[in-house]
C-alpha positions, 0 to 999 in steps of 0.5 A: 928782418925779424917778424912776430907771429901775432900782434894786435892793438885795440884802441878805445878812444878818445882817451881822457888825459886830463880835466880840471876846473870844470864846474862853476864853483869847482874846488879844483880850480884852486888846486891846479898846475896852471896858475895860482891866480883865481878869479870870480865873475858873477859866481863863476870861478876861473883862472885869472884874470890875466893881461898884457903878455901873461901866459899860463901853461901845463906840462903833460908827460908820457902821452903819445898820439898822432891827434889830440883834442884840447877844450877849454872855456875862455873868459873875455874880461872887459874890453878887447880891442881888434889887436888883442888876442889869445893864442894856444900852443902845443909845444911850439905849434900854434893850435888856436887863436881867438879874438873878441870885440868890446861889444861881445858878451853881457854885463856880468862882473866888471864895470866898464865893458861886457864879459863873456865865457865861451867854450873852445874846442881844438883838434890838432895833429902832433908830431909822431914820436913825441911822448910829452907836450906843453900846452900854453895859453899866451895872451897878447894885450896892450892895456892893464887889467883895469880895462881888459883881461882874459881867463880860462877854465874847464880844461880837457885834454884827450887823445883822439888818435892814440899810439903805443910806443915799444922801447928796446930798453927798460923804463922807456929808453933806447930805440922806440917803435910806434904804432898809432891807431889806423896804421897798426896793421901795416906797422906790425908786419916788421918788428925792428928789435926785441921789446923791453918796455911798452908805453900804453895809455889807459884804454888801450890793449896790446896783445902779442904772441911768442912767435917761437911757439905757434899756437902759444898763449896770447899775452894781453897788456892794458898798462905800461910795462916798465921792464920785460927783460926777465920774460924777454917778450916777444922772442923772434922767429929769425929769417932762414 
């Protein structure tokens, strides 16, 4: 098995991937990738209101990690009965489920029942090897907006346990070999192929040294490398 003389990955985390619709009157609520439906409740801008089986979702590409954090503020609008709830998915994985009752909240902006804005923090594991995910908020309600609904704002996605992906071909193609925070020492002992591209999230440093020249200069990468074929780094020290 080919080996490399030196490889070190420095993870500075959590890594912020995305945030949107953060403030009370945030203009970016009107410029988002979730929905073009924007509401106002007592001066609070939010996405929605939605009801019945409406969903909103956003695709995140070129993100690698073993553990993520997703925060958002949920808006409970008017009456929520015991059979009403909101589910949050990362791809096909359910990562959160939320219920309220008609008595939860205060009298804010809608006429029949109480309303509520509550911050939610979700931490979840994600299958290693995936480089993208789709976050979906899925409503499950049985009455129209005149009686109940939901909304959301203050979206934040973070990588809590980041990973670096090494590819056998340029532009993140071919075979992939992944090192995640917490396991980089063990996984760095055996290198399965010559790297041609590296997917590196912001806030990560990848340091490697050419094994053919002991004591050679260490190369440090802080951003993704799309094609290393001209330099062909790293070169191998072949087993005798």
